[in-house]
PyMOL CGO cylinders between C-alpha atoms (Angstrom):
from pymol import cmd
from pymol.cgo import CYLINDER

trace = [
    CYLINDER, -76.25, -102.27, 89.99, -79.07, -104.66, 89.11, 0.3, 1, 1, 1, 1, 1, 1,
    CYLINDER, -79.07, -104.66, 89.11, -76.87, -107.77, 89.32, 0.3, 1, 1, 1, 1, 1, 1,
    CYLINDER, -76.87, -107.77, 89.32, -76.16, -107.12, 93.00, 0.3, 1, 1, 1, 1, 1, 1,
    CYLINDER, -76.16, -107.12, 93.00, -79.64, -106.01, 94.01, 0.3, 1, 1, 1, 1, 1, 1,
    CYLINDER, -79.64, -106.01, 94.01, -81.47, -108.07, 96.65, 0.3, 1, 1, 1, 1, 1, 1,
    CYLINDER, -81.47, -108.07, 96.65, -84.38, -108.24, 94.22, 0.3, 1, 1, 1, 1, 1, 1,
    CYLINDER, -84.38, -108.24, 94.22, -82.26, -110.27, 91.77, 0.3, 1, 1, 1, 1, 1, 1,
    CYLINDER, -82.26, -110.27, 91.77, -80.37, -112.33, 94.36, 0.3, 1, 1, 1, 1, 1, 1,
    CYLINDER, -80.37, -112.33, 94.36, -82.11, -115.61, 93.42, 0.3, 1, 1, 1, 1, 1, 1,
    CYLINDER, -82.11, -115.61, 93.42, -82.73, -114.71, 89.80, 0.3, 1, 1, 1, 1, 1, 1,
    CYLINDER, -82.73, -114.71, 89.80, -81.00, -116.20, 86.75, 0.3, 1, 1, 1, 1, 1, 1,
    CYLINDER, -81.00, -116.20, 86.75, -80.75, -112.67, 85.37, 0.3, 1, 1, 1, 1, 1, 1,
    CYLINDER, -80.75, -112.67, 85.37, -77.30, -111.08, 85.36, 0.3, 1, 1, 1, 1, 1, 1,
    CYLINDER, -77.30, -111.08, 85.36, -75.47, -114.38, 86.05, 0.3, 1, 1, 1, 1, 1, 1,
    CYLINDER, -75.47, -114.38, 86.05, -72.41, -113.20, 84.14, 0.3, 1, 1, 1, 1, 1, 1,
    CYLINDER, -72.41, -113.20, 84.14, -72.33, -109.87, 85.94, 0.3, 1, 1, 1, 1, 1, 1,
    CYLINDER, -72.33, -109.87, 85.94, -72.62, -111.61, 89.33, 0.3, 1, 1, 1, 1, 1, 1,
    CYLINDER, -72.62, -111.61, 89.33, -69.20, -113.17, 88.73, 0.3, 1, 1, 1, 1, 1, 1,
    CYLINDER, -69.20, -113.17, 88.73, -67.47, -109.79, 88.98, 0.3, 1, 1, 1, 1, 1, 1,
    CYLINDER, -67.47, -109.79, 88.98, -66.24, -108.36, 92.25, 0.3, 1, 1, 1, 1, 1, 1,
    CYLINDER, -66.24, -108.36, 92.25, -63.94, -105.60, 93.38, 0.3, 1, 1, 1, 1, 1, 1,
    CYLINDER, -63.94, -105.60, 93.38, -60.59, -106.47, 94.89, 0.3, 1, 1, 1, 1, 1, 1,
    CYLINDER, -60.59, -106.47, 94.89, -58.29, -103.69, 95.99, 0.3, 1, 1, 1, 1, 1, 1,
    CYLINDER, -58.29, -103.69, 95.99, -54.99, -103.92, 94.12, 0.3, 1, 1, 1, 1, 1, 1,
    CYLINDER, -54.99, -103.92, 94.12, -51.47, -102.82, 94.79, 0.3, 1, 1, 1, 1, 1, 1,
    CYLINDER, -51.47, -102.82, 94.79, -51.27, -100.58, 91.67, 0.3, 1, 1, 1, 1, 1, 1,
    CYLINDER, -51.27, -100.58, 91.67, -53.65, -98.04, 90.18, 0.3, 1, 1, 1, 1, 1, 1,
    CYLINDER, -53.65, -98.04, 90.18, -54.70, -98.02, 86.54, 0.3, 1, 1, 1, 1, 1, 1,
    CYLINDER, -54.70, -98.02, 86.54, -52.55, -95.01, 85.64, 0.3, 1, 1, 1, 1, 1, 1,
    CYLINDER, -52.55, -95.01, 85.64, -49.38, -96.66, 86.92, 0.3, 1, 1, 1, 1, 1, 1,
    CYLINDER, -49.38, -96.66, 86.92, -50.35, -99.99, 85.32, 0.3, 1, 1, 1, 1, 1, 1,
    CYLINDER, -50.35, -99.99, 85.32, -50.83, -98.22, 81.97, 0.3, 1, 1, 1, 1, 1, 1,
    CYLINDER, -50.83, -98.22, 81.97, -47.48, -96.44, 82.20, 0.3, 1, 1, 1, 1, 1, 1,
    CYLINDER, -47.48, -96.44, 82.20, -45.66, -99.69, 82.96, 0.3, 1, 1, 1, 1, 1, 1,
    CYLINDER, -45.66, -99.69, 82.96, -47.53, -101.50, 80.19, 0.3, 1, 1, 1, 1, 1, 1,
    CYLINDER, -47.53, -101.50, 80.19, -46.54, -98.86, 77.63, 0.3, 1, 1, 1, 1, 1, 1,
    CYLINDER, -46.54, -98.86, 77.63, -42.99, -98.86, 78.96, 0.3, 1, 1, 1, 1, 1, 1,
    CYLINDER, -42.99, -98.86, 78.96, -42.83, -102.61, 78.37, 0.3, 1, 1, 1, 1, 1, 1,
    CYLINDER, -42.83, -102.61, 78.37, -44.63, -102.76, 75.00, 0.3, 1, 1, 1, 1, 1, 1,
    CYLINDER, -44.63, -102.76, 75.00, -44.14, -99.32, 73.46, 0.3, 1, 1, 1, 1, 1, 1,
    CYLINDER, -44.14, -99.32, 73.46, -46.68, -98.35, 70.79, 0.3, 1, 1, 1, 1, 1, 1,
    CYLINDER, -46.68, -98.35, 70.79, -48.29, -101.79, 71.08, 0.3, 1, 1, 1, 1, 1, 1,
    CYLINDER, -48.29, -101.79, 71.08, -48.87, -101.02, 74.76, 0.3, 1, 1, 1, 1, 1, 1,
    CYLINDER, -48.87, -101.02, 74.76, -50.98, -98.00, 73.81, 0.3, 1, 1, 1, 1, 1, 1,
    CYLINDER, -50.98, -98.00, 73.81, -53.08, -100.20, 71.55, 0.3, 1, 1, 1, 1, 1, 1,
    CYLINDER, -53.08, -100.20, 71.55, -53.50, -102.75, 74.34, 0.3, 1, 1, 1, 1, 1, 1,
    CYLINDER, -53.50, -102.75, 74.34, -54.62, -100.13, 76.85, 0.3, 1, 1, 1, 1, 1, 1,
    CYLINDER, -54.62, -100.13, 76.85, -57.07, -98.66, 74.30, 0.3, 1, 1, 1, 1, 1, 1,
    CYLINDER, -57.07, -98.66, 74.30, -58.47, -102.13, 73.65, 0.3, 1, 1, 1, 1, 1, 1,
    CYLINDER, -58.47, -102.13, 73.65, -58.74, -102.76, 77.39, 0.3, 1, 1, 1, 1, 1, 1,
    CYLINDER, -58.74, -102.76, 77.39, -60.73, -99.56, 77.98, 0.3, 1, 1, 1, 1, 1, 1,
    CYLINDER, -60.73, -99.56, 77.98, -62.92, -100.26, 74.94, 0.3, 1, 1, 1, 1, 1, 1,
    CYLINDER, -62.92, -100.26, 74.94, -63.62, -103.78, 76.19, 0.3, 1, 1, 1, 1, 1, 1,
    CYLINDER, -63.62, -103.78, 76.19, -65.02, -102.37, 79.44, 0.3, 1, 1, 1, 1, 1, 1,
    CYLINDER, -65.02, -102.37, 79.44, -67.59, -100.53, 77.33, 0.3, 1, 1, 1, 1, 1, 1,
    CYLINDER, -67.59, -100.53, 77.33, -68.02, -103.32, 74.76, 0.3, 1, 1, 1, 1, 1, 1,
    CYLINDER, -68.02, -103.32, 74.76, -71.79, -103.50, 75.18, 0.3, 1, 1, 1, 1, 1, 1,
    CYLINDER, -71.79, -103.50, 75.18, -72.21, -99.80, 74.44, 0.3, 1, 1, 1, 1, 1, 1,
    CYLINDER, -72.21, -99.80, 74.44, -69.82, -99.83, 71.48, 0.3, 1, 1, 1, 1, 1, 1,
    CYLINDER, -69.82, -99.83, 71.48, -71.42, -102.94, 70.02, 0.3, 1, 1, 1, 1, 1, 1,
    CYLINDER, -71.42, -102.94, 70.02, -74.92, -101.42, 70.23, 0.3, 1, 1, 1, 1, 1, 1,
    CYLINDER, -74.92, -101.42, 70.23, -73.68, -98.28, 68.50, 0.3, 1, 1, 1, 1, 1, 1,
    CYLINDER, -73.68, -98.28, 68.50, -71.44, -99.85, 65.83, 0.3, 1, 1, 1, 1, 1, 1,
    CYLINDER, -71.44, -99.85, 65.83, -72.89, -103.38, 65.46, 0.3, 1, 1, 1, 1, 1, 1,
    CYLINDER, -72.89, -103.38, 65.46, -69.39, -104.85, 65.85, 0.3, 1, 1, 1, 1, 1, 1,
    CYLINDER, -69.39, -104.85, 65.85, -66.47, -104.89, 68.23, 0.3, 1, 1, 1, 1, 1, 1,
    CYLINDER, -66.47, -104.89, 68.23, -62.87, -105.15, 67.05, 0.3, 1, 1, 1, 1, 1, 1,
    CYLINDER, -62.87, -105.15, 67.05, -60.80, -108.25, 67.65, 0.3, 1, 1, 1, 1, 1, 1,
    CYLINDER, -60.80, -108.25, 67.65, -57.36, -107.85, 69.19, 0.3, 1, 1, 1, 1, 1, 1,
    CYLINDER, -57.36, -107.85, 69.19, -55.08, -109.74, 66.81, 0.3, 1, 1, 1, 1, 1, 1,
    CYLINDER, -55.08, -109.74, 66.81, -51.57, -110.38, 68.07, 0.3, 1, 1, 1, 1, 1, 1,
    CYLINDER, -51.57, -110.38, 68.07, -48.84, -111.79, 65.88, 0.3, 1, 1, 1, 1, 1, 1,
    CYLINDER, -48.84, -111.79, 65.88, -45.14, -112.43, 66.07, 0.3, 1, 1, 1, 1, 1, 1,
    CYLINDER, -45.14, -112.43, 66.07, -42.66, -115.20, 66.55, 0.3, 1, 1, 1, 1, 1, 1,
    CYLINDER, -42.66, -115.20, 66.55, -42.52, -117.63, 69.42, 0.3, 1, 1, 1, 1, 1, 1,
    CYLINDER, -42.52, -117.63, 69.42, -41.34, -116.07, 72.67, 0.3, 1, 1, 1, 1, 1, 1,
    CYLINDER, -41.34, -116.07, 72.67, -42.11, -112.47, 71.66, 0.3, 1, 1, 1, 1, 1, 1,
    CYLINDER, -42.11, -112.47, 71.66, -44.53, -111.78, 74.53, 0.3, 1, 1, 1, 1, 1, 1,
    CYLINDER, -44.53, -111.78, 74.53, -48.00, -112.25, 73.02, 0.3, 1, 1, 1, 1, 1, 1,
    CYLINDER, -48.00, -112.25, 73.02, -49.27, -114.48, 75.84, 0.3, 1, 1, 1, 1, 1, 1,
    CYLINDER, -49.27, -114.48, 75.84, -47.81, -112.22, 78.54, 0.3, 1, 1, 1, 1, 1, 1,
    CYLINDER, -47.81, -112.22, 78.54, -49.38, -109.20, 76.80, 0.3, 1, 1, 1, 1, 1, 1,
    CYLINDER, -49.38, -109.20, 76.80, -52.84, -110.80, 76.99, 0.3, 1, 1, 1, 1, 1, 1,
    CYLINDER, -52.84, -110.80, 76.99, -52.35, -112.11, 80.52, 0.3, 1, 1, 1, 1, 1, 1,
    CYLINDER, -52.35, -112.11, 80.52, -51.44, -108.62, 81.73, 0.3, 1, 1, 1, 1, 1, 1,
    CYLINDER, -51.44, -108.62, 81.73, -54.54, -107.14, 80.09, 0.3, 1, 1, 1, 1, 1, 1,
    CYLINDER, -54.54, -107.14, 80.09, -56.72, -109.88, 81.63, 0.3, 1, 1, 1, 1, 1, 1,
    CYLINDER, -56.72, -109.88, 81.63, -55.20, -109.29, 85.06, 0.3, 1, 1, 1, 1, 1, 1,
    CYLINDER, -55.20, -109.29, 85.06, -57.27, -106.13, 85.31, 0.3, 1, 1, 1, 1, 1, 1,
    CYLINDER, -57.27, -106.13, 85.31, -60.41, -108.31, 85.37, 0.3, 1, 1, 1, 1, 1, 1,
    CYLINDER, -60.41, -108.31, 85.37, -59.33, -111.42, 87.24, 0.3, 1, 1, 1, 1, 1, 1,
    CYLINDER, -59.33, -111.42, 87.24, -57.03, -112.77, 89.85, 0.3, 1, 1, 1, 1, 1, 1,
    CYLINDER, -57.03, -112.77, 89.85, -54.69, -114.98, 87.99, 0.3, 1, 1, 1, 1, 1, 1,
]
cmd.load_cgo(trace, "trace")
């Protein structure tokens, strides 16, 4: 990957990509997805689809000239924040 090449080590290029790293987790994506759908039902499927699409956002945006926004709604205490935090946990540590 260009961001992690020695050629670009001191370059300003790929600064956003350089923030990513791999950390071995205690659950694989298949099990995570099953638990997510178990917790959120049909909305869980939509969340997982959005998560996968977001990984390929650059490709989808180039092709479609837009990327959908994940709009969550519902009353206070219905799990919107937890829903988003769980999706983000795939990309970060906390």
